[in-house]
C-alpha positions, -999 to +999 in steps of 0.1 A: -750+642-343-754+629-308-727+637-282-730+601-271-724+586-305-692+570-293-667+590-314-653+615-289-615+618-286-601+631-254-566+643-263-554+647-227-565+622-201-542+616-172-534+581-161-564+568-142-551+537-124-547+536-086-509+535-090-509+563-115-533+585-095-510+581-065-482+598-084-504+629-087-517+626-052-482+630-038-475+662-057-486+698-060-513+685-084-532+675-052-516+697-026-521+729-045-539+726-078-568+704-066-574+729-038-575+757-063-601+738-083-621+730-051-618+693-057-601+681-025-602+644-034-594+649-071-564+626-071-575+602-043-559+569-053-590+551-041-608+565-071-583+548-095-597+524-120-583+495-139-584+497-177-616+477-181-634+499-157-622+531-174-631+519-209-666+510-196-668+547-183-657+558-218-684+537-234-710+552-211-702+588-222-695+582-259-657+585-257-639+564-283-603+572-275-582+588-248-546+600-251-527+593-218-494+612-212-463+597-196-462+630-178-429+645-168-435+675-144-404+688-128-400+712-098-380+744-102-364+736-068-351+703-081-365+668-085-398+657-099-434+667-090-449+640-113-431+612-131-454+588-149-433+561-165-435+554-202-438+517-192-469+524-172-486+542-201-475+515-226-491+488-204-523+508-204-523+514-241-515+478-249-544+466-228-568+485-251-548+495-282-578+509-301-591+529-272-560+541-252-531+559-269-499+570-252-481+604-253-444+604-246-433+628-219-406+654-224-380+658-197-353+682-210-329+671-183-326+638-200-312+653-231-306+629-260-314+599-239-349+613-235-351+619-272-342+583-279-369+572-254-395+593-271-386+577-304-387+542-289-422+546-275-436+562-307-420+536-330-423+505-308-454+511-286-477+531-308-476+564-289-492+591-310-474+622-299-455+639-271-465+662-242-446+689-224-452+708-191-427+737-191-433+752-156-414+727-135-383+730-156-383+768-152-377+770-190-399+788-215-416+769-243-392+782-269-360+772-250-333+755-269-332+725-245-366+714-258-355+717-295-341+682-299-374+668-288-393+691-311-370+681-340-375+644-333-413+648-333-411+667-366-390+639-380-414+612-368-445+632-379-462+633-345-476+664-327-462+679-295-489+690-270-479+714-243-497+732-215-500+769-223-513+797-201-509+798-163-500+769-140-522+763-110-491+750-092-468+773-073-445+777-103-437+805-127-465+808-152-446+831-176-430+800-193-463+790-207-473+822-225-486+813-259-467+840-277-436+818-271-450+793-296-445+818-324-408+810-323-414+773-322-438+773-351-414+794-372-384+773-363-403+740-369-428+745-398-432+707-402-440+702-365-476+700-354-480+719-321-510+719-298-512+747-272-533+731-246-555+744-218-567+772-241-537+794-232-558+810-204-556+838-194-538+846-227-562+827-249-563+855-275-526+851-280-530+814-287-560+820-309-540+845-330-511+821-334-533+791-343-549+813-370-515+825-382-496+792-383-508+762-403-490+739-379-503+753-346-536+743-328-555+751-297-563+725-272-596+731-254-585+711-225-587+713-186-610+743-186-647+735-182-666+745-213-689+767-192-658+788-185-645+791-221-641+827-229-663+842-256-633+845-280-625+808-275-660+798-284-661+822-314-628+807-326-642+772-323-673+782-343-657+803-370-621+806-383-607+781-358-632+753-365-604+732-380-578+742-354-592+731-320-591+697-303-609+686-272-596+672-239-605+670-202-571+667-184-590+640-165-597+640-136-595+678-137-627+676-158-650+645-158-671+634-186-707+638-173-706+675-166-681+683-194-701+667-222-733+681-208-719+716-209-709+712-246-743+699-253-759+730-238-739+752-262-760+739-291-730+741-315-735+736-352-733+699-360-702+702-381-684+724-355-692+699-328-679+670-348-647+688-356-641+698-320-649+665-304-631+641-328-626+650-364-598+675-359-580+651-335-583+622-359-567+642-387-540+658-365-529+627-346-535+602-374-558+579-353 
């Protein structure tokens, strides 16, 4: 298999247009997180692309599909850090429906109105799952206020992907500890759950839970492959070969260096296929 065979699925690719990137630029994603990453212009709106340009970039690096979240990232002090509208993501996905798929954003403050919106965009706009950032709501992943969203996703048969591990923003990281997903997986055995960003620095917790629960997966997202811990790589290669999906959290990671780093790992061909697209196709039904 060639890494540039055009089949890669990126399960977490942030909105890439100028208008969308500006939402991130005016938040802690740029003010704090980008500085931690050493990428001072990471969310510069001038780097935004229209859908045609971005799909051309995908073609260049062998990426077949990207999943774009209508990200809802609160702030513990009130208000929103990032609020990507479902309409913006729907417009992107409808411009290239075979290449760009939407993920509905979870805002627990919206209650059942938010649950209804999630259902609308999955049913009417082809969104393939939901995404949750727990830190800005100051609520742990197993909090009851998320449960109506989890229940709706289980009913609709779509996965929920959520950031696990620490947050690079100035917010409590404890709400993303992977062990919290033990409760969620037990309470919702019919809900597919993706703990994204490898759960770092608690990746062994996430690995253990993905091994334990048939409905729980690890997302190898946001962390550059060269920084994957040894246990993460072993999990991908062995008992977790069916339980890990790939993503960049673009523009946190970009395709040239990320794909090159995976190529340098010289993974077994079957392992590489499962990681880069086969597991995602089966899990998200794309």
